[in-house]
DSSP file (Angstrom, degrees, kcal/mol; ACC not computed):
  #  RESIDUE AA STRUCTURE BP1 BP2  ACC     N-H-->O    O-->H-N    N-H-->O    O-->H-N    TCO  KAPPA ALPHA  PHI   PSI    X-CA   Y-CA   Z-CA
    1    1 A M     >        0   0    0      0, 0.0     4,-1.7     0, 0.0     5,-0.2   0.000 360.0 360.0 360.0 -49.9    0.0   -0.1    0.0
    2    2 A F  H  >  +     0   0    0      1,-0.2     4,-2.4     2,-0.2     3,-0.3   0.911 360.0  48.5 -50.1 -51.0    2.8    2.4    0.9
    3    3 A V  H  > S+     0   0    0      1,-0.2     4,-2.7     2,-0.2    -1,-0.2   0.915 110.7  52.3 -57.8 -42.4    4.6    1.8   -2.5
    4    4 A A  H  > S+     0   0    0      1,-0.2     4,-1.5     2,-0.2    -1,-0.2   0.815 108.6  49.9 -67.3 -26.4    1.3    2.3   -4.2
    5    5 A T  H  X S+     0   0    0     -4,-1.7     4,-2.1    -3,-0.3    -1,-0.2   0.884 111.7  48.7 -70.6 -44.1    0.8    5.7   -2.3
    6    6 A I  H  X S+     0   0    0     -4,-2.4     4,-2.6     1,-0.2    -2,-0.2   0.894 111.1  49.0 -61.3 -46.1    4.3    6.8   -3.4
    7    7 A F  H  X S+     0   0    0     -4,-2.7     4,-2.2     2,-0.2    -1,-0.2   0.878 109.5  51.9 -65.3 -40.1    3.7    5.9   -7.0
    8    8 A L  H  X S+     0   0    0     -4,-1.5     4,-2.4     2,-0.2     5,-0.2   0.948 110.2  50.0 -61.9 -52.6    0.3    7.8   -7.0
    9    9 A I  H  X S+     0   0    0     -4,-2.1     4,-2.7     1,-0.2     5,-0.3   0.935 110.2  52.0 -53.1 -50.5    2.1   11.0   -5.5
   10   10 A L  H  X S+     0   0    0     -4,-2.6     4,-2.9     1,-0.2    -1,-0.2   0.913 109.5  48.0 -55.5 -42.7    4.7   10.6   -8.3
   11   11 A V  H  X S+     0   0    0     -4,-2.2     4,-2.4     1,-0.2    -1,-0.2   0.916 112.7  46.8 -66.4 -41.2    2.2   10.5  -11.0
   12   12 A I  H  X S+     0   0    0     -4,-2.4     4,-2.1     2,-0.2    -1,-0.2   0.893 113.6  49.6 -66.5 -37.2    0.3   13.5   -9.7
   13   13 A T  H  X S+     0   0    0     -4,-2.7     4,-2.9    -5,-0.2    -2,-0.2   0.867 110.0  51.7 -69.0 -37.7    3.6   15.4   -9.3
   14   14 A A  H  X S+     0   0    0     -4,-2.9     4,-2.0    -5,-0.3    12,-0.4   0.910 111.1  46.3 -64.4 -37.9    4.6   14.4  -12.9
   15   15 A I  H  X S+     0   0    0     -4,-2.4     4,-1.6    -5,-0.2    -2,-0.2   0.973 115.9  46.2 -69.0 -50.8    1.2   15.7  -14.3
   16   16 A N  H  X S+     0   0    0     -4,-2.1     4,-1.3     1,-0.2    -2,-0.2   0.879 113.2  49.6 -62.5 -41.0    1.5   19.0  -12.2
   17   17 A S  H  X S+     0   0    0     -4,-2.9     4,-1.2     1,-0.2    -1,-0.2   0.883 107.3  54.5 -69.4 -36.2    5.2   19.4  -13.3
   18   18 A T  H  < S+     0   0    0     -4,-2.0    -2,-0.2     1,-0.2    -1,-0.2   0.883 114.1  40.4 -60.5 -41.4    4.4   18.9  -17.0
   19   19 A S  H  < S+     0   0    0     -4,-1.6    -1,-0.2     1,-0.2    -2,-0.2   0.647 121.6  39.0 -83.1 -21.5    1.8   21.6  -17.0
   20   20 A A  H  < S+     0   0    0     -4,-1.3    -2,-0.2    -5,-0.2    -1,-0.2   0.531 102.5  63.9-110.2  -8.1    3.5   24.2  -14.8
   21   21 A C  S  < S-     0   0    0     -4,-1.2     3,-0.5     1,-0.3    -1,-0.1   0.412  77.8-144.9-108.8   5.1    7.2   24.2  -15.7
   22   22 A G  S    S+     0   0    0      1,-0.2    -1,-0.3    -4,-0.2    -2,-0.0  -0.570  80.5  13.5  75.0-122.8    7.6   25.3  -19.3
   23   23 A P  S    S+     0   0    0      0, 0.0    72,-0.6     0, 0.0    71,-0.4   0.335 122.6  59.2 -82.0   7.8   10.3   23.6  -21.2
   24   24 A Y        +     0   0    0     -3,-0.5     2,-0.3    -7,-0.2    69,-0.2  -0.950  53.9 168.5-134.1 153.2   10.9   20.8  -18.6
   25   25 A Y  E     -A   92   0A   0     67,-2.0    67,-3.4    -2,-0.3     2,-0.4  -0.962  31.1-113.0-156.3 164.2    8.8   18.1  -17.1
   26   26 A W  E     -A   91   0A   0    -12,-0.4     2,-0.4    -2,-0.3    65,-0.2  -0.818  25.3-164.6-109.8 142.7    9.3   15.0  -15.0
   27   27 A K  E     -A   90   0A   0     63,-2.0    63,-2.8    -2,-0.4     2,-0.1  -0.989  26.3-112.4-130.5 132.7    8.7   11.5  -16.2
   28   28 A I  E     -A   89   0A   0     -2,-0.4     2,-0.4    61,-0.2    61,-0.3  -0.376  39.1-177.8 -63.2 139.1    8.4    8.3  -14.2
   29   29 A C        +     0   0    0     59,-2.7    59,-0.4     1,-0.1     4,-0.1  -0.881  28.0 153.3-148.9 109.6   11.3    6.0  -14.9
   30   30 A D  S    S+     0   0    0     -2,-0.4     2,-0.2     2,-0.1     3,-0.1  -0.057  81.2   4.7-122.0  34.9   11.8    2.6  -13.4
   31   31 A G  S    S+     0   0    0      1,-0.4    -2,-0.0    55,-0.0    40,-0.0  -0.577 113.5  26.2-170.2-129.3   14.0    1.3  -16.3
   32   32 A A  S    S-     0   0    0     -2,-0.2    -1,-0.4     1,-0.1    -2,-0.1  -0.245  80.3-106.7 -59.2 146.8   15.5    2.8  -19.3
   33   33 A V        -     0   0    0     35,-0.1    -1,-0.1     1,-0.1    -4,-0.0  -0.637  42.5-104.8 -78.6 135.1   16.2    6.5  -19.4
   34   34 A P    >   -     0   0    0      0, 0.0     3,-1.9     0, 0.0    -1,-0.1  -0.213  21.0-121.6 -60.0 146.6   13.7    8.4  -21.5
   35   35 A D  T 3  S+     0   0    0      1,-0.3    -2,-0.1    -3,-0.0    57,-0.0   0.711 112.3  52.5 -62.6 -19.9   15.0    9.6  -24.9
   36   36 A D  T 3  S+     0   0    0      2,-0.0    57,-2.5    59,-0.0    -1,-0.3   0.246  78.7 142.6-103.3  13.4   14.2   13.3  -23.9
   37   37 A A  B <   -B   92   0A   0     -3,-1.9    55,-0.3    55,-0.3     2,-0.2  -0.283  63.1-104.6 -46.9 132.0   16.1   13.2  -20.6
   38   38 A V        -     0   0    0     53,-2.6     9,-0.5     9,-0.2     2,-0.1  -0.492  45.1-126.5 -58.5 129.2   17.9   16.5  -19.7
   39   39 A L        -     0   0    0     -2,-0.2     2,-0.2     7,-0.1     7,-0.1  -0.417  24.3-169.9 -84.9 153.4   21.7   15.8  -20.5
   40   40 A T        -     0   0    0      5,-0.3     5,-0.0     2,-0.3     6,-0.0  -0.692  47.0 -91.5-125.3 179.2   24.6   16.3  -18.1
   41   41 A E  S    S+     0   0    0     -2,-0.2     2,-0.6     1,-0.1    -2,-0.0   0.739 116.2  66.6 -65.6 -21.2   28.5   16.1  -19.0
   42   42 A D  S >  S-     0   0    0      3,-0.1     3,-1.8     1,-0.1    -2,-0.3  -0.902  76.9-150.2-108.6 121.5   28.3   12.3  -18.1
   43   43 A T  T 3  S+     0   0    0     -2,-0.6    -1,-0.1     1,-0.3    -2,-0.0   0.495  97.2  51.1 -74.0  -0.2   26.1   10.2  -20.4
   44   44 A T  T 3  S+     0   0    0     23,-0.0    24,-3.4    24,-0.0     2,-0.4   0.459  97.4  78.2-111.0   1.8   25.2    7.9  -17.6
   45   45 A I  E <   +C   67   0A   0     -3,-1.8    -5,-0.3    22,-0.2     2,-0.3  -0.902  55.6 172.5-113.4 139.3   24.0   10.6  -15.0
   46   46 A F  E     -C   66   0A   0     20,-1.9    20,-2.8    -2,-0.4     2,-0.5  -0.938  38.3 -98.6-142.2 155.9   20.7   12.2  -15.2
   47   47 A V  E     +C   65   0A   0     -9,-0.5    44,-2.8    -2,-0.3     2,-0.3  -0.669  50.6 172.6 -74.1 120.1   18.6   14.6  -13.0
   48   48 A S  E     -CD  64  90A   0     16,-2.4    16,-3.1    -2,-0.5     2,-0.4  -0.830  24.8-145.0-128.6 170.0   15.9   12.6  -11.0
   49   49 A R  E     -CD  63  89A   0     40,-2.1    40,-2.3    -2,-0.3     2,-0.3  -0.999  14.9-175.2-137.2 135.9   13.4   13.2   -8.3
   50   50 A V  E     -CD  62  88A   0     12,-2.5    12,-2.9    -2,-0.4     2,-0.4  -0.869  15.3-139.8-125.4 162.4   12.4   10.9   -5.6
   51   51 A C  E     +C   61   0A   0     36,-0.5     2,-0.3    -2,-0.3    10,-0.2  -0.986  26.1 165.1-127.1 133.2    9.7   11.1   -2.9
   52   52 A A  E     -C   60   0A   0      8,-2.3     8,-2.5    -2,-0.4     3,-0.3  -0.982  24.9-128.5-145.4 153.8   10.2   10.1    0.7
   53   53 A G  E     +     0   0A   0     -2,-0.3     6,-0.2     6,-0.2     3,-0.1  -0.285  67.5  77.2 -91.8-179.9    8.4   10.5    4.0
   54   54 A G  E     +     0   0A   0      1,-0.2     2,-1.1    -2,-0.1     3,-0.4   0.092  54.7 113.6 109.0 -20.9    9.6   11.6    7.3
   55   55 A H  E >  S-C   58   0A   0      3,-0.9     3,-1.3    -3,-0.3    -1,-0.2  -0.741 111.4 -26.9 -85.6 105.6   10.0   15.4    7.1
   56   56 A H  T 3  S-     0   0    0     -2,-1.1    -1,-0.3     1,-0.2     3,-0.1   0.851 117.2 -67.3  55.9  37.2    7.4   16.6    9.5
   57   57 A D  T 3  S+     0   0    0     -3,-0.4     2,-0.3     1,-0.2    -1,-0.2   0.763 111.2 105.3  48.5  34.8    5.5   13.4    8.8
   58   58 A R  E <  S-C   55   0A   0     -3,-1.3    -3,-0.9    -6,-0.1     2,-0.3  -0.961  77.3 -95.4-137.2 165.1    4.6   14.3    5.2
   59   59 A M  E     -     0   0A   0     -2,-0.3     2,-0.3    -6,-0.2    -6,-0.2  -0.564  42.6-174.7 -75.0 132.5    5.8   13.2    1.9
   60   60 A S  E     -C   52   0A   0     -8,-2.5    -8,-2.3    -2,-0.3     2,-0.4  -0.932  19.9-132.7-124.9 149.4    8.5   15.3    0.3
   61   61 A C  E     -C   51   0A   0     -2,-0.3     2,-0.4   -10,-0.2   -10,-0.3  -0.874  22.6-165.3-102.9 140.4   10.2   15.2   -3.1
   62   62 A Y  E     -C   50   0A   0    -12,-2.9   -12,-2.5    -2,-0.4     2,-0.2  -0.975  23.6-117.9-133.9 134.8   14.1   15.5   -3.4
   63   63 A T  E     -C   49   0A   0     -2,-0.4    13,-0.6   -14,-0.2    80,-0.3  -0.543  44.1-176.2 -71.1 136.4   16.3   16.1   -6.3
   64   64 A A  E     -CE  48  75A   0    -16,-3.1   -16,-2.4    -2,-0.2     2,-0.5  -0.841  32.7-111.5-135.9 162.1   18.6   13.1   -7.0
   65   65 A T  E     -CE  47  74A   0      9,-2.3     9,-2.4    -2,-0.3     2,-0.6  -0.915  32.4-154.8 -92.5 123.2   21.5   11.8   -9.1
   66   66 A Y  E     -CE  46  73A   0    -20,-2.8   -20,-1.9    -2,-0.5     2,-0.7  -0.917   2.7-159.0-103.4 121.5   20.2    9.1  -11.3
   67   67 A N  E  >> -CE  45  72A   0      5,-2.8     4,-1.7    -2,-0.6     5,-0.9  -0.839   1.7-162.6 -98.8 116.8   22.8    6.6  -12.4
   68   68 A S  T  45S+     0   0    0    -24,-3.4    -1,-0.1    -2,-0.7   -23,-0.1   0.663  84.1  59.9 -76.1 -12.4   21.6    4.8  -15.6
   69   69 A I  T  45S+     0   0    0    -25,-0.3    -1,-0.2     1,-0.1   -24,-0.1   0.946 121.5  21.8 -76.6 -55.9   24.2    1.9  -15.2
   70   70 A D  T  45S-     0   0    0      2,-0.1    -2,-0.2     0, 0.0    -1,-0.1   0.553 102.7-131.0 -90.2  -9.3   23.0    0.7  -11.8
   71   71 A M  T  <5 +     0   0    0     -4,-1.7     2,-0.3     1,-0.2    -3,-0.2   0.902  60.3 133.0  66.7  41.9   19.6    2.2  -12.2
   72   72 A T  E   < -E   67   0A   0     -5,-0.9    -5,-2.8     2,-0.0     2,-0.5  -0.859  48.8-145.4-118.5 153.2   19.6    3.9   -8.9
   73   73 A S  E     -EF  66  84A   0     11,-2.6    11,-3.1    -2,-0.3     2,-0.5  -0.989  13.6-163.1-119.1 132.7   18.8    7.4   -7.6
   74   74 A T  E     +EF  65  83A   0     -9,-2.4    -9,-2.3    -2,-0.5     2,-0.3  -0.958  19.0 168.2-117.0 133.2   20.9    8.8   -4.7
   75   75 A A  E     -EF  64  82A   0      7,-2.4     7,-3.1    -2,-0.5     2,-1.0  -0.943  43.6-109.7-141.1 154.8   19.5   11.8   -2.8
   76   76 A N  E     + F   0  81A   0    -13,-0.6     2,-0.6    -2,-0.3     5,-0.2  -0.783  42.4 178.0 -82.7 101.3   19.9   14.0    0.3
   77   77 A V  E >  S- F   0  80A   0      3,-2.8     3,-1.1    -2,-1.0   -24,-0.0  -0.947  71.1 -24.9-115.6 117.0   16.8   13.0    2.4
   78   78 A N  T 3  S-     0   0    0     -2,-0.6    -1,-0.2     1,-0.3     3,-0.1   0.906 128.0 -50.7  46.5  45.8   16.6   14.7    5.8
   79   79 A R  T 3  S+     0   0    0      1,-0.2    75,-0.6    -3,-0.1     2,-0.4   0.718 118.7 110.7  76.2  21.6   20.4   15.2    5.8
   80   80 A H  E <  S-F   77   0A   0     -3,-1.1    -3,-2.8    73,-0.1     2,-0.7  -0.980  72.7-120.1-119.9 139.0   21.1   11.5    4.9
   81   81 A R  E     -F   76   0A   0     -2,-0.4     2,-0.4    73,-0.3    -5,-0.2  -0.689  40.5-178.6 -74.0 109.1   22.4    9.9    1.7
   82   82 A D  E     -F   75   0A   0     -7,-3.1    -7,-2.4    -2,-0.7     2,-0.4  -0.893  19.5-146.3-114.0 143.1   19.6    7.5    0.6
   83   83 A I  E     -F   74   0A   0     -2,-0.4     2,-0.4    -9,-0.2    -9,-0.2  -0.915  13.2-160.5-105.8 136.2   19.6    5.2   -2.5
   84   84 A F  E     +F   73   0A   0    -11,-3.1   -11,-2.6    -2,-0.4     3,-0.1  -0.950  16.7 178.7-120.0 131.4   16.3    4.6   -4.3
   85   85 A Y  S    S+     0   0    0     -2,-0.4     2,-0.3   -13,-0.2     3,-0.1   0.476  70.5  23.9-103.7  -4.8   15.7    1.6   -6.7
   86   86 A K  S    S+     0   0    0      1,-0.2   -56,-0.1   -13,-0.1    -1,-0.1  -0.940  98.6  43.4-151.6 166.9   12.1    2.3   -7.6
   87   87 A N  S    S+     0   0    0     -2,-0.3   -36,-0.5     1,-0.2     2,-0.3   0.951  74.0 146.9  60.4  52.8    9.5    5.2   -7.9
   88   88 A R  E     - D   0  50A   0    -59,-0.4   -59,-2.7   -38,-0.1     2,-0.4  -0.814  37.2-150.0-118.9 161.5   11.8    7.7   -9.4
   89   89 A M  E     -AD  28  49A   0    -40,-2.3   -40,-2.1    -2,-0.3     2,-0.4  -0.933   9.8-147.3-121.4 149.7   11.2   10.5  -12.0
   90   90 A I  E     -AD  27  48A   0    -63,-2.8   -63,-2.0    -2,-0.4     2,-0.3  -0.969  21.2-116.8-116.0 139.1   13.7   11.8  -14.5
   91   91 A L  E     +A   26   0A   0    -44,-2.8   -53,-2.6    -2,-0.4     2,-0.2  -0.576  44.7 171.6 -71.9 123.5   13.9   15.5  -15.7
   92   92 A C  E     -AB  25  37A   0    -67,-3.4   -67,-2.0    -2,-0.3     2,-0.3  -0.813  16.1-165.3-132.8 171.5   13.1   15.6  -19.5
   93   93 A T        -     0   0    0    -57,-2.5   -69,-0.2    -2,-0.2     6,-0.0  -0.979  24.4-152.2-159.3 145.1   12.5   18.4  -22.1
   94   94 A S  S    S+     0   0    0    -71,-0.4     3,-0.1    -2,-0.3   -70,-0.1   0.592 101.3  48.2 -85.1 -20.4   11.2   18.6  -25.7
   95   95 A N    >   +     0   0    0    -72,-0.6     3,-2.8     1,-0.1     4,-0.3  -0.551  61.7 169.9-128.3  68.8   13.4   21.6  -26.2
   96   96 A P  G >  S+     0   0    0      0, 0.0     3,-1.4     0, 0.0    -1,-0.1   0.751  75.3  69.1 -54.3 -24.2   17.0   20.9  -25.0
   97   97 A E  G 3  S+     0   0    0      1,-0.2    75,-0.1    -3,-0.1    -2,-0.0   0.648  92.1  59.6 -69.8 -12.1   18.2   24.1  -26.6
   98   98 A L  G <  S+     0   0    0     -3,-2.8    74,-2.9   -75,-0.1     2,-0.4   0.549  99.9  69.2 -93.2  -4.8   16.3   26.1  -23.9
   99   99 A L  E <   +G  171   0B   0     -3,-1.4     2,-0.3    -4,-0.3    72,-0.2  -0.944  56.0 161.0-115.0 139.5   18.2   24.5  -21.1
  100  100 A R  E     -G  170   0B   0     70,-2.0    70,-2.9    -2,-0.4     2,-0.4  -0.995  36.5-116.7-146.5 156.9   21.8   24.8  -20.0
  101  101 A W  E     -G  169   0B   0     -2,-0.3     2,-0.4    68,-0.2    68,-0.2  -0.753  32.8-169.6 -87.2 129.7   24.2   24.3  -17.1
  102  102 A E  E     -G  168   0B   0     66,-2.8    66,-2.6    -2,-0.4     2,-0.2  -0.989  21.8-124.6-127.8 128.1   25.7   27.4  -15.8
  103  103 A F  E     +G  167   0B   0     -2,-0.4     2,-0.3    64,-0.2    64,-0.3  -0.454  42.7 167.5 -68.4 132.3   28.6   27.7  -13.2
  104  104 A V  E     -G  166   0B   0     62,-3.2    62,-2.2    -2,-0.2     2,-0.3  -0.933  35.4-133.1-140.3 163.4   27.6   29.8  -10.2
  105  105 A N  E >   -G  165   0B   0     -2,-0.3     3,-2.5    60,-0.2     4,-0.4  -0.939  35.8-113.8-112.3 146.4   28.6   30.8   -6.8
  106  106 A I  G >  S+     0   0    0     58,-2.5     3,-2.0    -2,-0.3    41,-0.3   0.851 116.8  62.9 -50.4 -36.1   25.9   30.8   -4.0
  107  107 A E  G 3  S+     0   0    0      1,-0.3    -1,-0.3    57,-0.2    57,-0.0   0.806  96.9  55.8 -55.4 -32.8   26.3   34.6   -3.8
  108  108 A S  G <  S+     0   0    0     -3,-2.5     2,-1.6     1,-0.1    -1,-0.3   0.410  81.5  96.4 -82.0  -2.0   25.1   35.0   -7.5
  109  109 A L    <   +     0   0    0     -3,-2.0     2,-0.3    -4,-0.4    -1,-0.1  -0.562  65.2 106.7 -92.0  74.3   21.7   33.1   -6.7
  110  110 A T    >>  -     0   0    0     -2,-1.6     3,-1.1    36,-0.1     4,-0.6  -0.955  66.5 -13.8-142.9 163.2   19.6   36.3   -6.1
  111  111 A G  G >4 S-     0   0    0     -2,-0.3     3,-0.9     1,-0.3     4,-0.3  -0.078 121.0  -0.5  54.9-137.1   16.9   38.4   -7.6
  112  112 A D  G >4 S+     0   0    0      1,-0.2     3,-1.4     2,-0.2     4,-0.5   0.771 122.5  70.1 -65.9 -31.3   15.9   38.0  -11.3
  113  113 A F  G X4 S+     0   0    0     -3,-1.1     3,-1.6     1,-0.3     4,-0.4   0.861  91.5  60.5 -56.1 -38.8   18.5   35.2  -11.9
  114  114 A L  G X< S+     0   0    0     -3,-0.9     3,-0.9    -4,-0.6    -1,-0.3   0.781  91.4  66.7 -62.2 -25.7   16.5   32.9   -9.7
  115  115 A N  G <  S+     0   0    0     -3,-1.4    -1,-0.3    -4,-0.3    -2,-0.2   0.669 102.9  46.3 -67.3 -22.4   13.6   33.3  -12.1
  116  116 A K  G <  S+     0   0    0     -3,-1.6    55,-3.7    -4,-0.5     2,-0.3   0.488  90.7  99.4-100.6  -2.0   15.7   31.4  -14.8
  117  117 A V  B <  S-H  170   0B   0     -3,-0.9     2,-0.3    -4,-0.4    53,-0.3  -0.649  83.4-109.8 -83.7 139.7   16.9   28.5  -12.6
  118  118 A V        -     0   0    0     51,-3.1    12,-2.0    -2,-0.3     2,-0.2  -0.521  38.6-122.7 -68.0 132.9   15.0   25.2  -12.9
  119  119 A S  E     -I  129   0B   0     -2,-0.3    10,-0.3    10,-0.2     3,-0.1  -0.511  25.0-170.5 -83.5 142.0   13.0   24.7   -9.8
  120  120 A A  E     -     0   0B   0      8,-2.6     9,-0.2     1,-0.5     2,-0.2   0.251  55.1-106.5-103.9  10.8   13.3   21.7   -7.6
  121  121 A G  E     -I  128   0B   0      7,-0.7     7,-3.3   -59,-0.1    -1,-0.5  -0.574  41.6 -73.6 100.8-161.6   10.2   22.7   -5.5
  122  122 A S  E     -I  127   0B   0      5,-0.2     2,-0.3    -2,-0.2     5,-0.2  -0.944  29.0-160.5-134.0 159.8   10.0   24.1   -2.1
  123  123 A L  E >  S-I  126   0B   0      3,-1.9     3,-1.0    -2,-0.3   -63,-0.0  -0.963  79.4 -11.0-140.1 117.4   10.5   22.7    1.4
  124  124 A D  T 3  S-     0   0    0     -2,-0.3     3,-0.1     1,-0.2    -1,-0.1   0.951 130.9 -53.8  56.2  46.6    9.2   24.4    4.6
  125  125 A G  T 3  S+     0   0    0      1,-0.2     2,-0.5    -3,-0.0    -1,-0.2   0.578 112.8 119.7  70.1  11.1    8.4   27.6    2.4
  126  126 A T  E <   -I  123   0B   0     -3,-1.0    -3,-1.9    19,-0.0     2,-0.2  -0.948  62.2-131.7-109.7 124.7   12.1   27.8    1.0
  127  127 A D  E     -I  122   0B   0     -2,-0.5     2,-0.3    -5,-0.2    -5,-0.2  -0.536  25.8-160.5 -74.4 144.6   12.3   27.6   -2.8
  128  128 A R  E     -I  121   0B   0     -7,-3.3    -8,-2.6    -2,-0.2    -7,-0.7  -0.845   3.5-153.5-124.7 159.5   14.9   25.1   -4.0
  129  129 A Y  E     -IJ 119 144B   0     15,-1.5    15,-2.6    -2,-0.3     2,-0.5  -0.822  24.5 -98.4-130.1 163.7   16.6   24.6   -7.3
  130  130 A V  E     + J   0 143B   0    -12,-2.0    39,-1.6    -2,-0.3     2,-0.3  -0.766  50.7 161.0 -87.5 127.6   18.4   21.9   -9.4
  131  131 A G  E     -KJ 168 142B   0     11,-2.1    11,-1.9    -2,-0.5     2,-0.3  -0.898  20.7-163.3-141.1 172.4   22.1   21.9   -9.2
  132  132 A K  E     +KJ 167 141B   0     35,-2.5    35,-2.1    -2,-0.3     2,-0.3  -0.998   5.2 180.0-154.1 147.7   25.2   19.7   -9.8
  133  133 A V  E     - J   0 140B   0      7,-2.2     7,-2.4    -2,-0.3     2,-0.9  -0.994  35.3-116.7-147.3 151.1   28.8   19.5   -8.9
  134  134 A F  E     + J   0 139B   0     -2,-0.3     2,-0.4     5,-0.2     5,-0.3  -0.800  51.0 165.4 -85.6 108.0   31.7   17.3   -9.6
  135  135 A H  E >   - J   0 138B   0      3,-3.0     3,-0.8    -2,-0.9    -2,-0.1  -0.989  56.2  -1.7-134.7 125.4   32.5   16.0   -6.1
  136  136 A E  T 3  S-     0   0    0     -2,-0.4    -1,-0.1     1,-0.2     3,-0.1   0.883 130.9 -53.7  57.7  38.8   34.7   13.0   -4.9
  137  137 A N  T 3  S+     0   0    0      1,-0.2     2,-0.3    -3,-0.1    -1,-0.2   0.745 124.0  78.5  73.3  23.0   35.5   12.0   -8.5
  138  138 A E  E <  S-J  135   0B   0     -3,-0.8    -3,-3.0    -5,-0.1     2,-0.4  -0.983  83.5 -99.0-150.8 160.8   31.7   11.8   -9.7
  139  139 A W  E     -J  134   0B   0     -2,-0.3     2,-0.4    -5,-0.3    -5,-0.2  -0.686  35.4-166.6 -79.2 132.3   28.9   14.0  -10.7
  140  140 A K  E     -J  133   0B   0     -7,-2.4    -7,-2.2    -2,-0.4     2,-0.5  -0.994   3.8-161.7-124.6 127.1   26.4   14.7   -7.9
  141  141 A I  E     +J  132   0B   0     -2,-0.4    -9,-0.2    -9,-0.2     2,-0.2  -0.909  30.9 135.0-102.5 123.5   22.9   16.3   -8.6
  142  142 A S  E     -J  131   0B   0    -11,-1.9   -11,-2.1    -2,-0.5     2,-0.4  -0.680  51.4 -56.8-145.3-159.3   21.1   17.8   -5.7
  143  143 A T  E     -JL 130 151B   0      8,-0.7     8,-3.0   -80,-0.3     2,-0.6  -0.783  36.3-148.9 -99.7 136.2   19.1   20.5   -4.3
  144  144 A V  E     -JL 129 150B   0    -15,-2.6   -15,-1.5    -2,-0.4     6,-0.2  -0.887   9.1-165.6-103.8 119.4   20.4   24.1   -4.2
  145  145 A E  E >>  - L   0 149B   0      4,-2.6     4,-2.7    -2,-0.6     3,-2.2  -0.920  27.3-120.0-105.5 121.5   19.1   26.3   -1.3
  146  146 A P  T 34 S+     0   0    0      0, 0.0   -39,-0.1     0, 0.0   -36,-0.1  -0.402  97.7  17.7 -60.7 131.7   19.8   30.0   -1.8
  147  147 A G  T 34 S+     0   0    0    -41,-0.3   -40,-0.1    -2,-0.1   -41,-0.0   0.213 128.7  52.3  92.6 -15.8   21.9   31.4    0.8
  148  148 A K  T <4 S-     0   0    0     -3,-2.2     2,-0.3     1,-0.2   -42,-0.1   0.668  96.6-130.9-117.7 -58.7   23.2   28.0    1.9
  149  149 A G  E  <  -L  145   0B   0     -4,-2.7    -4,-2.6   -43,-0.1     2,-0.6  -0.884  47.7 -22.9 135.3-174.5   24.5   26.1   -1.3
  150  150 A L  E     -LM 144 163B   0     13,-2.4    13,-1.8    -2,-0.3     2,-0.7  -0.683  63.1-141.5 -74.4 112.0   24.3   22.8   -3.1
  151  151 A L  E     +LM 143 162B   0     -8,-3.0    -8,-0.7    -2,-0.6    11,-0.2  -0.722  30.0 166.9 -86.2 116.8   23.2   20.2   -0.3
  152  152 A I  E     -     0   0B   0      9,-2.6     2,-0.3    -2,-0.7    -1,-0.2   0.942  53.2 -85.1 -86.0 -70.0   25.1   17.0   -1.0
  153  153 A W  E     - M   0 161B   0      8,-0.9     8,-3.3   -77,-0.1     2,-0.4  -0.924  43.7 -74.9-179.7-173.1   24.3   15.2    2.4
  154  154 A A  E     - M   0 160B   0    -75,-0.6   -73,-0.3     6,-0.3     6,-0.3  -0.860  40.1-122.0-106.1 143.6   25.6   14.9    5.8
  155  155 A N    >   -     0   0    0      4,-2.9     3,-2.2    -2,-0.4    -1,-0.1  -0.208  35.0-100.2 -71.5 162.9   28.6   13.1    6.9
  156  156 A E  T 3  S+     0   0    0      1,-0.3    -1,-0.1     2,-0.1    -2,-0.0   0.794 124.4  59.8 -53.3 -28.0   28.4   10.3    9.5
  157  157 A D  T 3  S-     0   0    0      2,-0.1    -1,-0.3     1,-0.1     3,-0.1   0.471 123.2-104.6 -85.3   1.0   29.7   12.8   12.1
  158  158 A G  S <  S+     0   0    0     -3,-2.2     2,-0.2     1,-0.3    -2,-0.1   0.317  76.4 136.5 100.7 -14.3   26.6   15.0   11.5
  159  159 A T        -     0   0    0      1,-0.1    -4,-2.9    -5,-0.1    -1,-0.3  -0.476  55.1-118.9 -70.1 140.0   28.4   17.7    9.4
  160  160 A D  E     -M  154   0B   0     -6,-0.3     2,-0.8    -2,-0.2    -6,-0.3  -0.504  10.9-142.7 -78.1 145.6   26.7   18.9    6.3
  161  161 A V  E     +M  153   0B   0     -8,-3.3    -9,-2.6    -2,-0.2    -8,-0.9  -0.913  40.1 155.5-104.7 102.9   28.4   18.5    2.9
  162  162 A V  E     -M  151   0B   0     -2,-0.8     2,-0.3   -11,-0.2   -11,-0.2  -0.995  26.2-159.2-130.4 130.6   27.4   21.7    1.1
  163  163 A V  E     -M  150   0B   0    -13,-1.8   -13,-2.4    -2,-0.4     3,-0.1  -0.819   9.8-161.7-107.8 152.3   29.4   23.3   -1.7
  164  164 A T  S    S+     0   0    0     -2,-0.3   -58,-2.5   -15,-0.2     2,-0.5   0.482  78.1  64.3-113.1  -7.1   29.0   27.0   -2.7
  165  165 A D  E    S+G  105   0B   0    -60,-0.2     2,-0.2   -59,-0.1   -60,-0.2  -0.987  73.4 113.9-117.2 121.3   30.5   26.7   -6.2
  166  166 A F  E     -G  104   0B   0    -62,-2.2   -62,-3.2    -2,-0.5     2,-0.4  -0.809  60.1 -85.4-160.9-169.0   28.5   24.6   -8.5
  167  167 A Q  E     -GK 103 132B   0    -35,-2.1   -35,-2.5   -64,-0.3     2,-0.3  -0.954  28.7-163.3-119.0 143.9   26.3   24.5  -11.6
  168  168 A V  E     -GK 102 131B   0    -66,-2.6   -66,-2.8    -2,-0.4     2,-0.7  -0.910  24.9-116.8-120.3 156.6   22.6   25.2  -11.8
  169  169 A L  E     -G  101   0B   0    -39,-1.6   -51,-3.1    -2,-0.3     2,-0.3  -0.799  40.3-171.7 -92.1 121.3   20.3   24.3  -14.7
  170  170 A V  E     -GH 100 117B   0    -70,-2.9   -70,-2.0    -2,-0.7     2,-0.6  -0.836  25.3-125.0-111.3 150.2   18.8   27.4  -16.3
  171  171 A I  E      G   99   0B   0    -55,-3.7   -72,-0.2    -2,-0.3   -73,-0.1  -0.872 360.0 360.0 -95.1 125.8   16.2   28.3  -18.9
  172  172 A Q              0   0    0    -74,-2.9   -73,-0.1    -2,-0.6    -1,-0.1   0.403 360.0 360.0 -73.4 360.0   17.5   30.3  -21.7
């Protein structure tokens, strides 16, 4: 029942994202990567979204790194690195020429520039965005929180792994 509930939430989110986001949308992916998936520098890494519970007893969606080789999504969920094997969505576009990755520093994520950055949704009233960084010899895609940085996850000692120089996906 829990898996069915998560799947239903993913479907509803995908439908809402398709109609509300302009040149990008989310597709449910539990197998092969869709042909219209947004590209990164690595042909095996894609932007994904996963949903998980536990944040103030409600379901939340998190930006994640989808690895097409092992077909897993890795996300920072409630400050922990979690791996998902099912119920994922992949960021897609029918107009790839309208999206590009741009190098930024956290200080530049202000004002009108934020209107061009691809949204990752909001959590507790804070807007978040899609970002990526090459960290520990691999690409990591996660959530950008303005004023804080790209949130990778927390170390076992409880310290956050946050980078302030990274790339965001922008609409041209």
